[in-house]
N, CA, C and O atoms as a CHARMM CRD file, in Angstrom:
* protein
*
  276
    1    1 MET  N      0.89300  -1.17000   0.03800 PROA 1      0.00000
    2    1 MET  CA    -0.02500  -0.06500  -0.05100 PROA 1      0.00000
    3    1 MET  C      0.77600   1.29900   0.05900 PROA 1      0.00000
    4    1 MET  O      1.55000   1.48700   0.99700 PROA 1      0.00000
    5    2 ALA  N      0.58900   2.13500  -0.82000 PROA 2      0.00000
    6    2 ALA  CA     1.33100   3.36600  -0.97200 PROA 2      0.00000
    7    2 ALA  C      0.96200   4.45900   0.07300 PROA 2      0.00000
    8    2 ALA  O     -0.20100   4.61600   0.44500 PROA 2      0.00000
    9    3 LEU  N      1.97700   5.19100   0.52000 PROA 3      0.00000
   10    3 LEU  CA     1.73400   6.29400   1.43400 PROA 3      0.00000
   11    3 LEU  C      1.44700   7.42400   0.75400 PROA 3      0.00000
   12    3 LEU  O      1.81700   7.49300  -0.41800 PROA 3      0.00000
   13    4 PRO  N      0.72400   8.54000   1.36400 PROA 4      0.00000
   14    4 PRO  CA     0.53500   9.68100   0.61300 PROA 4      0.00000
   15    4 PRO  C      1.87200  10.35000   0.16100 PROA 4      0.00000
   16    4 PRO  O      2.83800  10.45900   0.91600 PROA 4      0.00000
   17    5 GLY  N      1.85400  10.76000  -1.04400 PROA 5      0.00000
   18    5 GLY  CA     3.17300  11.27500  -1.74600 PROA 5      0.00000
   19    5 GLY  C      4.06500  10.25200  -2.16900 PROA 5      0.00000
   20    5 GLY  O      5.09800  10.61000  -2.73600 PROA 5      0.00000
   21    6 GLU  N      3.85700   9.09000  -2.00100 PROA 6      0.00000
   22    6 GLU  CA     4.81400   7.94100  -2.34000 PROA 6      0.00000
   23    6 GLU  C      4.72800   7.70800  -3.73300 PROA 6      0.00000
   24    6 GLU  O      5.78700   7.78000  -4.35600 PROA 6      0.00000
   25    7 CYS  N      3.72500   7.45300  -4.33400 PROA 7      0.00000
   26    7 CYS  CA     3.56600   7.19200  -5.67200 PROA 7      0.00000
   27    7 CYS  C      3.00700   8.40200  -6.49300 PROA 7      0.00000
   28    7 CYS  O      1.79400   8.60200  -6.54600 PROA 7      0.00000
   29    8 VAL  N      3.81400   9.11900  -7.06300 PROA 8      0.00000
   30    8 VAL  CA     3.49700  10.54400  -7.59100 PROA 8      0.00000
   31    8 VAL  C      2.74200  10.29300  -8.90900 PROA 8      0.00000
   32    8 VAL  O      1.78900  11.03100  -9.15600 PROA 8      0.00000
   33    9 ASN  N      3.11100   9.21500  -9.87700 PROA 9      0.00000
   34    9 ASN  CA     2.56200   8.96400 -11.19900 PROA 9      0.00000
   35    9 ASN  C      2.40300  10.19600 -12.02000 PROA 9      0.00000
   36    9 ASN  O      1.34700  10.49800 -12.57600 PROA 9      0.00000
   37   10 ASP  N      3.54600  10.92300 -12.07400 PROA 10     0.00000
   38   10 ASP  CA     3.51100  12.16600 -12.98000 PROA 10     0.00000
   39   10 ASP  C      4.88200  12.41900 -13.36800 PROA 10     0.00000
   40   10 ASP  O      5.75900  11.87600 -12.69700 PROA 10     0.00000
   41   11 ASN  N      5.20700  13.15500 -14.34000 PROA 11     0.00000
   42   11 ASN  CA     6.57100  13.30900 -14.79400 PROA 11     0.00000
   43   11 ASN  C      7.29500  14.53600 -14.02200 PROA 11     0.00000
   44   11 ASN  O      8.50900  14.73600 -14.06700 PROA 11     0.00000
   45   12 GLN  N      6.44600  15.25500 -13.37100 PROA 12     0.00000
   46   12 GLN  CA     6.98100  16.29900 -12.42700 PROA 12     0.00000
   47   12 GLN  C      6.01600  16.66900 -11.38300 PROA 12     0.00000
   48   12 GLN  O      4.81600  16.77500 -11.63700 PROA 12     0.00000
   49   13 THR  N      6.52400  16.87200 -10.17900 PROA 13     0.00000
   50   13 THR  CA     5.74200  17.09400  -9.04100 PROA 13     0.00000
   51   13 THR  C      6.55800  18.09700  -8.23400 PROA 13     0.00000
   52   13 THR  O      7.63100  18.53400  -8.65200 PROA 13     0.00000
   53   14 PHE  N      6.03900  18.44000  -7.10200 PROA 14     0.00000
   54   14 PHE  CA     6.71400  19.34700  -6.17800 PROA 14     0.00000
   55   14 PHE  C      6.74900  18.83500  -4.83300 PROA 14     0.00000
   56   14 PHE  O      5.77200  18.25100  -4.36300 PROA 14     0.00000
   57   15 CYS  N      7.93900  19.03700  -4.10500 PROA 15     0.00000
   58   15 CYS  CA     8.15500  18.55300  -2.69800 PROA 15     0.00000
   59   15 CYS  C      7.17000  19.14200  -1.70500 PROA 15     0.00000
   60   15 CYS  O      7.02400  20.35600  -1.57000 PROA 15     0.00000
   61   16 ILE  N      6.55000  18.29300  -1.06800 PROA 16     0.00000
   62   16 ILE  CA     5.56700  18.87600  -0.05700 PROA 16     0.00000
   63   16 ILE  C      6.25500  19.72800   1.09700 PROA 16     0.00000
   64   16 ILE  O      5.64700  20.60100   1.71600 PROA 16     0.00000
   65   17 ASP  N      7.50500  19.40800   1.31100 PROA 17     0.00000
   66   17 ASP  CA     8.30500  20.05500   2.38200 PROA 17     0.00000
   67   17 ASP  C      8.75900  21.46100   2.09300 PROA 17     0.00000
   68   17 ASP  O      8.52600  22.38800   2.87000 PROA 17     0.00000
   69   18 CYS  N      9.48600  21.61700   0.83100 PROA 18     0.00000
   70   18 CYS  CA    10.12100  22.78400   0.51000 PROA 18     0.00000
   71   18 CYS  C      9.56300  23.47400  -0.76200 PROA 18     0.00000
   72   18 CYS  O      9.86400  24.63800  -1.02600 PROA 18     0.00000
   73   19 GLY  N      8.70300  22.69400  -1.58300 PROA 19     0.00000
   74   19 GLY  CA     8.22400  23.22200  -2.75300 PROA 19     0.00000
   75   19 GLY  C      9.08300  23.14300  -4.03700 PROA 19     0.00000
   76   19 GLY  O      8.64600  23.59500  -5.09600 PROA 19     0.00000
   77   20 ALA  N     10.28100  22.58100  -3.94800 PROA 20     0.00000
   78   20 ALA  CA    11.12600  22.50500  -5.03700 PROA 20     0.00000
   79   20 ALA  C     10.47200  21.54900  -6.12800 PROA 20     0.00000
   80   20 ALA  O      9.74600  20.61800  -5.78000 PROA 20     0.00000
   81   21 ALA  N     10.75700  21.81300  -7.44800 PROA 21     0.00000
   82   21 ALA  CA    10.24700  21.04100  -8.44000 PROA 21     0.00000
   83   21 ALA  C     11.06500  19.72900  -8.59400 PROA 21     0.00000
   84   21 ALA  O     12.28700  19.79500  -8.72500 PROA 21     0.00000
   85   22 LEU  N     10.41100  18.53500  -8.58000 PROA 22     0.00000
   86   22 LEU  CA    10.98900  17.28100  -8.75300 PROA 22     0.00000
   87   22 LEU  C     10.90400  16.64200 -10.18900 PROA 22     0.00000
   88   22 LEU  O      9.89200  16.84300 -10.86100 PROA 22     0.00000
   89   23 SER  N     11.79400  15.98500 -10.60900 PROA 23     0.00000
   90   23 SER  CA    11.79200  15.36000 -11.96900 PROA 23     0.00000
   91   23 SER  C     12.07600  13.81900 -11.69000 PROA 23     0.00000
   92   23 SER  O     12.83500  13.50200 -10.77500 PROA 23     0.00000
   93   24 ILE  N     11.47800  12.89800 -12.46400 PROA 24     0.00000
   94   24 ILE  CA    11.71300  11.60800 -12.31100 PROA 24     0.00000
   95   24 ILE  C     13.13600  11.21600 -12.92000 PROA 24     0.00000
   96   24 ILE  O     13.66800  11.79300 -13.86700 PROA 24     0.00000
   97   25 ASP  N     13.64400  10.16400 -12.23200 PROA 25     0.00000
   98   25 ASP  CA    14.99900   9.80400 -12.71400 PROA 25     0.00000
   99   25 ASP  C     15.39800   8.44100 -12.15600 PROA 25     0.00000
  100   25 ASP  O     14.57800   7.85700 -11.44900 PROA 25     0.00000
  101   26 VAL  N     16.58700   7.87700 -12.41000 PROA 26     0.00000
  102   26 VAL  CA    16.97600   6.62400 -11.95700 PROA 26     0.00000
  103   26 VAL  C     17.93600   6.87100 -10.75500 PROA 26     0.00000
  104   26 VAL  O     18.85100   7.69300 -10.79700 PROA 26     0.00000
  105   27 PHE  N     17.66000   6.12500  -9.73300 PROA 27     0.00000
  106   27 PHE  CA    18.47700   6.31200  -8.48000 PROA 27     0.00000
  107   27 PHE  C     19.04200   4.88500  -7.99200 PROA 27     0.00000
  108   27 PHE  O     18.61900   3.83300  -8.47300 PROA 27     0.00000
  109   28 ARG  N     19.96100   4.93500  -7.06900 PROA 28     0.00000
  110   28 ARG  CA    20.48500   3.67900  -6.54200 PROA 28     0.00000
  111   28 ARG  C     20.44600   3.74700  -5.16300 PROA 28     0.00000
  112   28 ARG  O     20.75100   4.75900  -4.53100 PROA 28     0.00000
  113   29 SER  N     20.03300   2.56500  -4.60800 PROA 29     0.00000
  114   29 SER  CA    20.04200   2.29900  -3.02400 PROA 29     0.00000
  115   29 SER  C     20.71800   1.01400  -2.81700 PROA 29     0.00000
  116   29 SER  O     21.16600   0.35700  -3.75600 PROA 29     0.00000
  117   30 ALA  N     20.79700   0.64000  -1.53300 PROA 30     0.00000
  118   30 ALA  CA    21.43500  -0.68300  -1.25200 PROA 30     0.00000
  119   30 ALA  C     20.70100  -1.75800  -1.77800 PROA 30     0.00000
  120   30 ALA  O     21.31400  -2.80600  -1.98000 PROA 30     0.00000
  121   31 ALA  N     19.40000  -1.69100  -2.05800 PROA 31     0.00000
  122   31 ALA  CA    18.53300  -2.71000  -2.69600 PROA 31     0.00000
  123   31 ALA  C     18.65300  -2.85100  -4.13100 PROA 31     0.00000
  124   31 ALA  O     18.27300  -3.88900  -4.67100 PROA 31     0.00000
  125   32 GLY  N     19.18900  -1.82100  -4.84800 PROA 32     0.00000
  126   32 GLY  CA    19.37100  -1.82900  -6.34200 PROA 32     0.00000
  127   32 GLY  C     18.96200  -0.44000  -6.80900 PROA 32     0.00000
  128   32 GLY  O     18.82100   0.54100  -6.07800 PROA 32     0.00000
  129   33 TYR  N     18.78400  -0.49200  -8.17700 PROA 33     0.00000
  130   33 TYR  CA    18.38500   0.69200  -8.90600 PROA 33     0.00000
  131   33 TYR  C     16.90900   0.85100  -8.96300 PROA 33     0.00000
  132   33 TYR  O     16.19800  -0.15300  -8.92200 PROA 33     0.00000
  133   34 TYR  N     16.41000   2.02000  -9.05500 PROA 34     0.00000
  134   34 TYR  CA    14.94400   2.21600  -9.08200 PROA 34     0.00000
  135   34 TYR  C     14.65200   3.58600  -9.67100 PROA 34     0.00000
  136   34 TYR  O     15.47000   4.50700  -9.66900 PROA 34     0.00000
  137   35 ILE  N     13.44100   3.65200 -10.16800 PROA 35     0.00000
  138   35 ILE  CA    12.92200   4.88500 -10.79200 PROA 35     0.00000
  139   35 ILE  C     12.19200   5.72900  -9.78000 PROA 35     0.00000
  140   35 ILE  O     11.28500   5.16400  -9.16900 PROA 35     0.00000
  141   36 GLY  N     12.43800   6.96500  -9.51100 PROA 36     0.00000
  142   36 GLY  CA    11.71700   7.68800  -8.48100 PROA 36     0.00000
  143   36 GLY  C     11.97600   9.14200  -8.63300 PROA 36     0.00000
  144   36 GLY  O     12.44700   9.59200  -9.67800 PROA 36     0.00000
  145   37 PHE  N     11.66800   9.90600  -7.58200 PROA 37     0.00000
  146   37 PHE  CA    11.76200  11.30000  -7.42900 PROA 37     0.00000
  147   37 PHE  C     12.61400  11.67200  -6.29300 PROA 37     0.00000
  148   37 PHE  O     12.50600  11.12100  -5.19800 PROA 37     0.00000
  149   38 CYS  N     13.47100  12.61800  -6.54900 PROA 38     0.00000
  150   38 CYS  CA    14.39100  13.11500  -5.44400 PROA 38     0.00000
  151   38 CYS  C     14.36200  14.71000  -5.40900 PROA 38     0.00000
  152   38 CYS  O     14.51800  15.37200  -6.43600 PROA 38     0.00000
  153   39 CYS  N     14.16500  15.23700  -4.24500 PROA 39     0.00000
  154   39 CYS  CA    14.29000  16.64000  -4.02300 PROA 39     0.00000
  155   39 CYS  C     15.59800  17.25800  -3.85600 PROA 39     0.00000
  156   39 CYS  O     16.31800  16.85300  -2.94300 PROA 39     0.00000
  157   40 PRO  N     16.01000  18.23700  -4.66400 PROA 40     0.00000
  158   40 PRO  CA    17.37800  18.77300  -4.59600 PROA 40     0.00000
  159   40 PRO  C     17.63200  19.34800  -3.19600 PROA 40     0.00000
  160   40 PRO  O     18.79900  19.42900  -2.81200 PROA 40     0.00000
  161   41 GLU  N     16.69300  19.72800  -2.45500 PROA 41     0.00000
  162   41 GLU  CA    16.92700  20.26500  -1.16600 PROA 41     0.00000
  163   41 GLU  C     16.75600  19.27900  -0.01100 PROA 41     0.00000
  164   41 GLU  O     17.55500  19.26600   0.92600 PROA 41     0.00000
  165   42 CYS  N     15.69100  18.44000  -0.08500 PROA 42     0.00000
  166   42 CYS  CA    15.39000  17.45200   0.98700 PROA 42     0.00000
  167   42 CYS  C     15.91900  16.14100   0.83600 PROA 42     0.00000
  168   42 CYS  O     16.00300  15.42500   1.83400 PROA 42     0.00000
  169   43 GLY  N     16.33500  15.67600  -0.42500 PROA 43     0.00000
  170   43 GLY  CA    16.84300  14.33700  -0.67700 PROA 43     0.00000
  171   43 GLY  C     15.80000  13.37300  -1.29300 PROA 43     0.00000
  172   43 GLY  O     14.86900  13.86900  -1.92700 PROA 43     0.00000
  173   44 PRO  N     15.88800  12.04200  -1.15400 PROA 44     0.00000
  174   44 PRO  CA    14.99500  11.08600  -1.71900 PROA 44     0.00000
  175   44 PRO  C     13.52600  11.42400  -1.42500 PROA 44     0.00000
  176   44 PRO  O     13.20900  11.79100  -0.29400 PROA 44     0.00000
  177   45 TYR  N     12.60800  11.31100  -2.42100 PROA 45     0.00000
  178   45 TYR  CA    11.30100  11.75200  -2.17700 PROA 45     0.00000
  179   45 TYR  C     10.37900  10.53800  -2.43500 PROA 45     0.00000
  180   45 TYR  O      9.47600  10.36400  -1.61600 PROA 45     0.00000
  181   46 SER  N     10.48600   9.71600  -3.42400 PROA 46     0.00000
  182   46 SER  CA     9.62300   8.64600  -3.64400 PROA 46     0.00000
  183   46 SER  C     10.28000   7.52500  -4.56700 PROA 46     0.00000
  184   46 SER  O     11.20400   7.81600  -5.32700 PROA 46     0.00000
  185   47 ARG  N      9.82300   6.37000  -4.48300 PROA 47     0.00000
  186   47 ARG  CA    10.27000   5.25500  -5.37300 PROA 47     0.00000
  187   47 ARG  C      9.04200   4.85400  -6.18900 PROA 47     0.00000
  188   47 ARG  O      8.07000   4.37500  -5.60400 PROA 47     0.00000
  189   48 GLU  N      9.04200   5.01400  -7.40800 PROA 48     0.00000
  190   48 GLU  CA     7.96100   4.72500  -8.39300 PROA 48     0.00000
  191   48 GLU  C      7.95900   3.34200  -9.01500 PROA 48     0.00000
  192   48 GLU  O      6.96600   2.93500  -9.61900 PROA 48     0.00000
  193   49 SER  N      9.00500   2.65000  -8.88200 PROA 49     0.00000
  194   49 SER  CA     9.26100   1.39500  -9.58200 PROA 49     0.00000
  195   49 SER  C      9.68900   0.38300  -8.51200 PROA 49     0.00000
  196   49 SER  O      9.95000   0.74700  -7.36500 PROA 49     0.00000
  197   50 GLY  N      9.75900  -0.99100  -8.94100 PROA 50     0.00000
  198   50 GLY  CA    10.48200  -1.96600  -8.18300 PROA 50     0.00000
  199   50 GLY  C     12.02700  -1.69900  -8.46900 PROA 50     0.00000
  200   50 GLY  O     12.42500  -0.66600  -9.00900 PROA 50     0.00000
  201   51 TYR  N     12.83800  -2.71800  -8.05900 PROA 51     0.00000
  202   51 TYR  CA    14.24900  -2.55000  -8.08900 PROA 51     0.00000
  203   51 TYR  C     14.65300  -3.27100  -9.26900 PROA 51     0.00000
  204   51 TYR  O     14.08400  -4.30200  -9.62700 PROA 51     0.00000
  205   52 TYR  N     15.70000  -2.71300  -9.92800 PROA 52     0.00000
  206   52 TYR  CA    16.39800  -3.28000 -11.15400 PROA 52     0.00000
  207   52 TYR  C     17.88400  -3.70400 -10.78700 PROA 52     0.00000
  208   52 TYR  O     18.49600  -3.11400  -9.89800 PROA 52     0.00000
  209   53 PRO  N     18.41000  -4.70000 -11.47300 PROA 53     0.00000
  210   53 PRO  CA    19.66800  -5.24500 -11.02600 PROA 53     0.00000
  211   53 PRO  C     20.86700  -4.26800 -11.33700 PROA 53     0.00000
  212   53 PRO  O     21.91300  -4.28400 -10.68800 PROA 53     0.00000
  213   54 ASN  N     20.61500  -3.41000 -12.39900 PROA 54     0.00000
  214   54 ASN  CA    21.64700  -2.45100 -12.75800 PROA 54     0.00000
  215   54 ASN  C     21.04600  -1.09300 -13.32200 PROA 54     0.00000
  216   54 ASN  O     19.84700  -0.97200 -13.57100 PROA 54     0.00000
  217   55 GLN  N     21.91000  -0.15800 -13.48900 PROA 55     0.00000
  218   55 GLN  CA    21.43300   1.17500 -14.02600 PROA 55     0.00000
  219   55 GLN  C     20.87200   1.10300 -15.45000 PROA 55     0.00000
  220   55 GLN  O     19.87200   1.70100 -15.84800 PROA 55     0.00000
  221   56 LYS  N     21.63000   0.31300 -16.13500 PROA 56     0.00000
  222   56 LYS  CA    21.02200   0.20000 -17.58800 PROA 56     0.00000
  223   56 LYS  C     19.66800  -0.36000 -17.69300 PROA 56     0.00000
  224   56 LYS  O     18.88400   0.09900 -18.52300 PROA 56     0.00000
  225   57 ALA  N     19.34100  -1.32100 -16.90900 PROA 57     0.00000
  226   57 ALA  CA    18.02300  -1.96200 -16.93900 PROA 57     0.00000
  227   57 ALA  C     16.92200  -0.91600 -16.39300 PROA 57     0.00000
  228   57 ALA  O     15.81400  -0.85000 -16.92500 PROA 57     0.00000
  229   58 ALA  N     17.24800  -0.19200 -15.42200 PROA 58     0.00000
  230   58 ALA  CA    16.41400   0.85900 -14.89200 PROA 58     0.00000
  231   58 ALA  C     16.18700   2.02300 -15.99300 PROA 58     0.00000
  232   58 ALA  O     15.06800   2.44800 -16.28000 PROA 58     0.00000
  233   59 GLU  N     17.22600   2.42200 -16.49400 PROA 59     0.00000
  234   59 GLU  CA    17.10100   3.42200 -17.64100 PROA 59     0.00000
  235   59 GLU  C     16.22700   3.00600 -18.74200 PROA 59     0.00000
  236   59 GLU  O     15.35400   3.72800 -19.22300 PROA 59     0.00000
  237   60 LYS  N     16.50900   1.77300 -19.13400 PROA 60     0.00000
  238   60 LYS  CA    15.69500   1.16700 -20.20700 PROA 60     0.00000
  239   60 LYS  C     14.14400   1.09100 -19.83900 PROA 60     0.00000
  240   60 LYS  O     13.28900   1.47700 -20.63700 PROA 60     0.00000
  241   61 ALA  N     13.86500   0.62500 -18.71700 PROA 61     0.00000
  242   61 ALA  CA    12.49000   0.65800 -18.20700 PROA 61     0.00000
  243   61 ALA  C     11.84100   2.06000 -18.07900 PROA 61     0.00000
  244   61 ALA  O     10.63400   2.21300 -18.26600 PROA 61     0.00000
  245   62 MET  N     12.67100   3.07600 -17.75500 PROA 62     0.00000
  246   62 MET  CA    12.01900   4.37900 -17.61800 PROA 62     0.00000
  247   62 MET  C     11.82600   4.96800 -19.10000 PROA 62     0.00000
  248   62 MET  O     10.84900   5.66800 -19.36800 PROA 62     0.00000
  249   63 LYS  N     12.79400   4.65100 -20.03000 PROA 63     0.00000
  250   63 LYS  CA    12.68400   5.05500 -21.40900 PROA 63     0.00000
  251   63 LYS  C     11.42100   4.45600 -22.07100 PROA 63     0.00000
  252   63 LYS  O     10.70200   5.17600 -22.76400 PROA 63     0.00000
  253   64 GLU  N     11.14200   3.16100 -21.86900 PROA 64     0.00000
  254   64 GLU  CA    10.13400   2.34300 -22.44600 PROA 64     0.00000
  255   64 GLU  C      8.81300   2.52200 -21.77300 PROA 64     0.00000
  256   64 GLU  O      7.77100   2.11800 -22.29000 PROA 64     0.00000
  257   65 GLY  N      8.86000   3.12900 -20.62000 PROA 65     0.00000
  258   65 GLY  CA     7.52000   3.17100 -19.78200 PROA 65     0.00000
  259   65 GLY  C      7.60100   2.02400 -18.70500 PROA 65     0.00000
  260   65 GLY  O      8.19700   0.98300 -18.97800 PROA 65     0.00000
  261   66 PHE  N      7.06500   2.19500 -17.60700 PROA 66     0.00000
  262   66 PHE  CA     6.99600   1.22000 -16.64300 PROA 66     0.00000
  263   66 PHE  C      5.59600   1.25600 -15.89700 PROA 66     0.00000
  264   66 PHE  O      4.95600   2.30600 -15.83800 PROA 66     0.00000
  265   67 ASN  N      5.18600   0.19100 -15.38600 PROA 67     0.00000
  266   67 ASN  CA     3.94600   0.21500 -14.62900 PROA 67     0.00000
  267   67 ASN  C      3.97900   0.47400 -13.16900 PROA 67     0.00000
  268   67 ASN  O      3.12000  -0.03600 -12.45000 PROA 67     0.00000
  269   68 GLY  N      4.96600   1.27700 -12.65300 PROA 68     0.00000
  270   68 GLY  CA     5.03500   1.53000 -11.16600 PROA 68     0.00000
  271   68 GLY  C      5.49400   0.18000 -10.56800 PROA 68     0.00000
  272   68 GLY  O      6.14500  -0.59300 -11.27200 PROA 68     0.00000
  273   69 ARG  N      5.20300  -0.10200  -9.40000 PROA 69     0.00000
  274   69 ARG  CA     5.65300  -1.32300  -8.63200 PROA 69     0.00000
  275   69 ARG  C      4.83800  -2.41000  -9.17200 PROA 69     0.00000
  276   69 ARG  O      4.97200  -3.55500  -8.74200 PROA 69     0.00000
């Protein structure tokens, strides 16, 4: 189940804490690569996909479209 603000489902949104514009991109965590939003002021904002084994796979999924988690 998603938390409020977790699954944005848009190509751009704004941080609820500072109001900065957020863009979707590929990020890395200890669990792997994922597609999500990150605030330039506050840090990680949301994860919009499952995890991918490498950056290339995540970038391909973002380019081709993905169905969220």
